[in-house]
SESE-790017 format. One record per residue (C-alpha): residue in one letter; y, x, z. Coordinates in steps of 0.1 Angstrom, whole numbers, padded with zeros to 4 digits, always signed. Each point is the difference from the previous one (the first is absolute). Layout:
N
AYXZ;...
! end
This chain:
433
M+0801+0236+0431;K-0036-0015+0010;K+0006-0025-0028;T+0004+0033-0029;V-0026+0013+0016;S-0024-0028-0005;I+0004-0011-0033;L-0003+0036-0013;I-0028+0003+0015;A-0009-0032-0017;F+0009+0008-0030;I-0025+0039+0003;F-0028-0023+0008;C+0002-0023-0032;V+0007+0030-0022;S-0031+0017+0018;C-0017-0032-0014;S+0009-0004-0029;K-0009+0040-0010;S-0035-0009+0018;N-0002-0029-0026;S+0009+0018-0031;E-0027+0030+0008;T-0026-0021+0002;P-0022+0001-0032;T-0005-0032-0016;P-0040-0001-0003;T-0016+0001-0036;P-0023-0027-0012;T-0037+0011-0005;P-0014-0006-0034;I-0024-0026-0003;T-0023+0018-0025;P-0018-0031-0021;S-0037+0001-0003;P-0012+0015-0031;I-0017-0026-0026;V-0036+0003+0002;T-0004-0008-0043;V-0036-0021-0005;T-0005-0001-0038;I-0014-0031-0014;S-0018+0000-0038;P-0008-0034-0009;L-0012+0017-0036;T-0031+0017+0020;T-0023-0030+0009;Y-0036+0005+0017;Q-0023-0031+0015;T+0006-0037-0003;I+0001-0013+0036;T-0025-0026+0012;G+0007-0007+0031;F+0006+0003+0044;G-0027-0019+0019;A-0014+0002+0032;A-0035-0019+0015;N-0011-0035+0015;R-0018+0006+0033;M-0033+0008-0011;W-0026-0011+0028;G+0001-0038+0018;T+0016-0031-0007;T+0032+0009+0000;S+0021+0005-0032;L+0039-0003-0008;L+0015-0030+0003;P+0025-0015-0027;A+0032+0008+0023;D-0010+0036+0000;A-0013-0001-0032;Q+0036-0011-0015;K+0015+0034+0024;A-0021+0023-0014;F+0000-0012-0039;G+0034-0018-0002;L+0028+0024-0016;G+0029-0021+0029;D+0016+0018+0028;G-0023+0009+0025;E-0030-0001-0027;L-0021+0029-0005;G-0005-0004-0038;L-0035+0010-0007;S-0018-0007-0030;I-0032+0015+0008;F-0028-0019+0023;R-0036+0017+0015;V-0022-0021+0011;R-0041+0003+0012;L-0026-0012-0022;S-0025-0007+0026;S-0038+0008-0001;N-0006-0035+0014;Q+0013-0033-0022;S+0005-0021+0032;E+0031+0023+0002;W+0021-0006-0032;S+0013-0027+0009;I+0017+0015+0028;I+0025+0020-0027;L+0008-0031-0024;E+0027-0011+0011;A+0013+0034+0008;V-0004+0008-0036;K+0014-0030-0012;E+0031+0008+0015;A+0000+0035-0016;N-0006-0018-0037;K+0029-0025+0005;R+0025+0029+0003;G-0013+0017-0031;V-0018+0031+0025;K-0028+0021-0015;V-0034-0002+0026;L-0024+0023+0003;A-0033-0007+0013;S-0019+0030+0019;P-0036-0003+0013;W-0011+0019+0028;S-0040-0009-0005;P-0017-0017-0025;P-0021-0026+0012;A-0029+0012+0023;A-0026-0009-0014;L+0008+0020-0036;K+0005+0034+0024;D-0035+0023+0011;N+0013-0009+0036;N+0001-0036+0000;S+0034+0001+0021;D+0038+0001-0004;I+0001+0034+0018;G-0006+0032-0023;G-0031+0005-0025;S+0004-0004-0034;L+0003-0029-0032;L-0040+0004-0014;P-0003+0007-0039;Q-0017-0029-0008;N+0025-0020+0021;Y+0034+0009-0025;T-0003-0023-0021;A-0003-0029+0027;Y+0032+0015+0021;K+0021-0004-0033;S-0015-0039-0004;Y+0011+0002+0036;M+0034+0013-0006;N+0003-0025-0027;S-0007-0033+0021;F+0028+0014+0024;I+0025-0001-0027;N-0012-0035-0011;Y-0001-0014+0034;M+0036+0011+0004;S+0010-0012-0033;T-0017-0037+0002;N+0021-0004+0036;G+0025+0011-0021;A+0009+0035+0011;K+0000+0029-0020;I-0010+0039+0002;D+0013+0023-0024;V-0016+0030+0008;V-0037+0009+0020;S-0010+0033+0012;I-0036+0014+0002;Q+0001+0013+0036;N+0024+0008+0026;E-0004+0035+0009;P-0030+0012-0014;D-0002+0030+0011;W+0002-0003+0033;N-0026-0010+0027;P+0018-0018+0032;S-0018-0023+0028;Y+0013-0032-0018;E-0004-0020-0026;S-0006+0023-0033;C-0024+0012-0026;A-0004+0040-0016;W+0006+0006-0037;T+0000+0032-0022;A+0017+0004-0028;D-0032-0005-0017;N-0008-0029+0014;M+0035-0016-0011;I-0005+0010-0034;N-0037-0012-0002;F+0011-0036+0015;L+0031-0002-0022;T-0022+0007-0039;A-0027-0022+0017;P-0009-0033-0015;G+0027-0029+0011;S+0037+0003+0000;I+0025-0008+0026;S+0020-0033-0017;G+0035-0009-0003;V+0015+0028+0021;Q+0013+0036+0001;V-0026+0025+0013;A+0011+0025+0026;A-0018+0029+0013;P-0008+0021+0018;E+0022+0000+0030;S-0010+0029+0014;L+0012+0008+0038;N+0021+0027-0017;F+0003-0007-0035;N-0029+0027-0006;Q+0007+0015-0034;T-0033+0009-0008;F-0010-0036+0008;T+0026-0016-0019;N+0000+0021-0030;S-0041+0001-0001;I+0002-0032-0011;L+0030+0004-0022;S-0019+0025-0020;N-0028-0027-0005;D+0010-0014-0027;S-0020-0034+0005;A+0005-0003+0033;A+0043+0005-0008;A-0003-0024-0024;K-0010-0028+0029;I+0032+0007+0020;S+0037-0009+0001;I+0013+0022+0028;I-0008+0029+0016;A+0002-0006+0041;G+0004+0023+0035;H+0009+0005+0035;I+0020+0029+0010;Y-0015+0006+0038;G+0001+0037+0004;G+0013+0005-0037;G-0005-0006-0034;I+0036-0007-0018;A+0000+0017-0034;K+0005-0008-0032;F-0035-0012-0018;P+0007+0013-0038;I-0034-0015-0010;A+0007-0031+0010;E+0034+0004-0013;Q-0018+0011-0034;K-0024-0032-0005;N+0030-0020+0014;K-0013-0012+0032;E+0023-0010+0028;I+0006+0016+0028;W-0003-0021+0035;M+0000+0010+0032;T-0017-0032+0020;E+0000+0012+0038;Y+0016+0026+0024;L+0009-0008+0038;L+0026+0018+0027;N+0000-0012+0037;L+0007+0029+0016;N-0036-0002+0001;T+0002-0028+0027;G-0035-0011-0011;N-0015+0030+0013;T-0022-0004+0035;G+0018+0013+0031;A+0032-0002-0023;P+0037-0009+0013;A+0006-0036-0008;W+0027-0006-0034;G+0025-0015+0032;T+0003+0034+0018;Y+0016+0017-0033;S+0038+0000-0005;E+0016-0022-0027;A+0010+0041-0014;D-0035+0006-0001;K-0013-0024-0020;W+0024+0002-0023;D-0002+0039-0005;E-0040-0015-0009;S+0016-0022-0027;L+0021+0024-0013;R-0037+0020-0008;M-0011-0033-0012;L+0029-0003-0025;A-0007+0034-0010;S-0034-0006-0015;V+0011-0029-0015;H+0025+0024-0016;D-0026+0026-0008;A-0024-0025-0020;L+0028-0009-0018;S+0007+0032-0010;N-0035+0010-0008;N+0001-0033-0026;W-0016-0024+0020;N+0002-0034-0010;A-0005-0021+0036;Y-0001+0008+0034;I-0018-0024+0023;W+0009-0001+0042;W-0032-0004+0023;Y+0006-0032+0020;L+0032-0021-0007;Q+0002-0016+0029;R-0004+0022+0037;Y+0023+0011+0021;Y-0003+0033-0016;S+0006-0014-0031;F+0025-0023-0022;I-0001-0032+0018;G-0009-0003+0037;D-0028-0013+0017;G+0009-0010+0034;E-0012+0032+0017;Q+0017+0031+0011;A+0029-0019+0006;T+0002-0010-0036;V+0011-0033-0006;N-0024-0022-0025;G+0008-0005-0033;E+0034+0022+0004;V+0009+0025-0024;L-0001+0039+0010;K+0020+0027-0005;R-0033+0017-0017;G+0001-0032-0023;Y+0034+0008-0007;A-0004+0035-0008;F-0023-0007-0026;S+0017-0028-0016;H+0029+0025-0015;F-0034+0008-0023;A-0015-0035-0003;K+0029-0020-0002;F+0021+0017-0024;V-0029+0016-0016;R-0015-0030-0021;P-0029+0002-0022;G+0011+0010-0031;F+0023+0025+0009;I-0003+0038-0014;R+0006+0030+0018;I+0026+0023-0015;N+0007+0035+0007;A+0023+0005+0034;A+0009+0037+0009;P+0011+0010+0033;P+0019+0029+0003;A-0014+0035+0009;G-0008+0006+0033;S+0004-0037+0012;S-0023-0014+0023;L+0007-0039-0016;K-0029-0020-0016;I+0016-0014-0030;S-0020-0025-0024;A+0015-0021-0027;Y-0015-0027-0020;K+0016-0028-0028;K-0004-0030-0015;D+0019-0019-0026;S+0037+0002+0014;Q-0008+0011+0032;T-0006+0035+0014;V-0012+0007+0037;V+0000+0032+0017;V-0016+0010+0036;I+0011+0022+0020;I-0014+0013+0030;N+0012+0025+0029;A-0023+0008+0023;D+0021+0030+0018;A+0022-0003+0034;S+0027-0001-0016;A+0022-0015-0026;V+0003+0007-0039;N+0036-0012-0012;N+0018-0001-0033;V-0031-0008-0018;E+0009-0006-0033;I-0020-0020-0029;N+0006+0018-0032;G-0016-0009-0036;L+0002-0041-0001;T+0023-0020-0013;F+0005-0030+0023;T+0026-0026+0007;S-0006-0014+0032;G-0027+0011+0031;T-0015-0008+0032;S-0012+0021+0028;Y-0024-0011+0028;T-0008+0028+0032;T-0026-0003+0027;S+0002+0021+0029;L-0009-0001+0037;S+0029-0018+0004;G+0000-0025-0030;N-0022-0016-0027;L+0009-0005-0034;S+0040+0005+0010;K+0016-0013-0035;K+0032+0014-0017;T+0014-0004-0031;L+0005+0031-0020;T+0035+0016-0010;V-0007+0007-0040;T+0024+0027-0009;N-0013+0016-0039;S-0033-0013+0012;K-0004+0026+0027;P-0006-0022+0034;T+0002+0028+0025;I-0019-0009+0039;D-0003+0015+0029;M-0039+0003+0013;L-0002-0006+0039;A-0021+0022+0018;K-0038-0012+0000;S+0006-0031-0027;V-0009-0015-0031;T+0020-0014-0025;T-0007-0018-0029;L+0031-0004-0031;V-0003-0031-0022;L+0022+0009-0034;I+0008-0023-0027;N+0013+0012-0032;
! end
């Protein structure tokens, strides 16, 4: 009897277990909702300006210029190289300093890079205060100053170096306590129309501090002065990015020839560069990229950063924990334009989706289309689809806080690649038709 009871209890227990298990509901998987497609429409038949290039400046004072090994990193198109196509140098007011930049200019020439020479001051003897700092060029010396510029161009040429563009004056509307010279728009018009000419190069003007439209348009509105220049140039400190309709009407190229962001570390008493996080530095690099995008979107032809080799710039100089000669993340960021949007590319229309904060621009030449997308937001944007193009292959390059020019072969379906934009990143698509 005892054995029978035990068996019965075991049977009841098993039935209870079976019933309990059968009444436990099976969890229903939560459906994964795909991210909506973010459509970018490219219109290759809607064209804008031709790109002249992207560049940076030699160190302007002292005896240190760009070395051959660093020139290859700056101007080359291989892995770990930046593809810059413009090099800015100083046209010194002292002839004894001309030789300092000679080899650096030759290195640029070897790689087909355009060289822009900008003076910070005419020779002191030609000015009203007999100093390199401040003062103005005397009107009776306008022709002599043109001769001085020609002597510089000829010196470079005689020694195997080529200057492509000469500016009249760096920041004529700024009065700093270092090498400088003040010019009004009338001064510059009178200089341009004075006897003599600057020979064998393109001439750029006025290189004002924040691309002052009044200054620029005054020169362009004088037909005689406008005929003497090929390039409208300016800087964007404190603003200045806008369309220049008169420059476009008169077929002048528009160049941004200097800008600098360095987390204000150059200011007296400011925290050192090394005290900032890499995230802070990258956020500022994204601001730099946004300024490039905005300049190009206003039909500008060229964008030139300040020092090429500096701890806050494209190649390290050994200061602030950088390695001298090492390509820096900011350099990789800038190369998303410089390395892939080459001289001769034409900007075409690129329309981001309504309400999107993505900055998108597109360029074409021959069988290649390049699309640059900047996502400065703290969140990713997935399923970005490129419409409006016909192509057979493509490659994407992405730089973010965690990687530099990370390369990926795109899967092409019906000429509509879809990519995911990482948070705080820049991606360049190179599409071949």
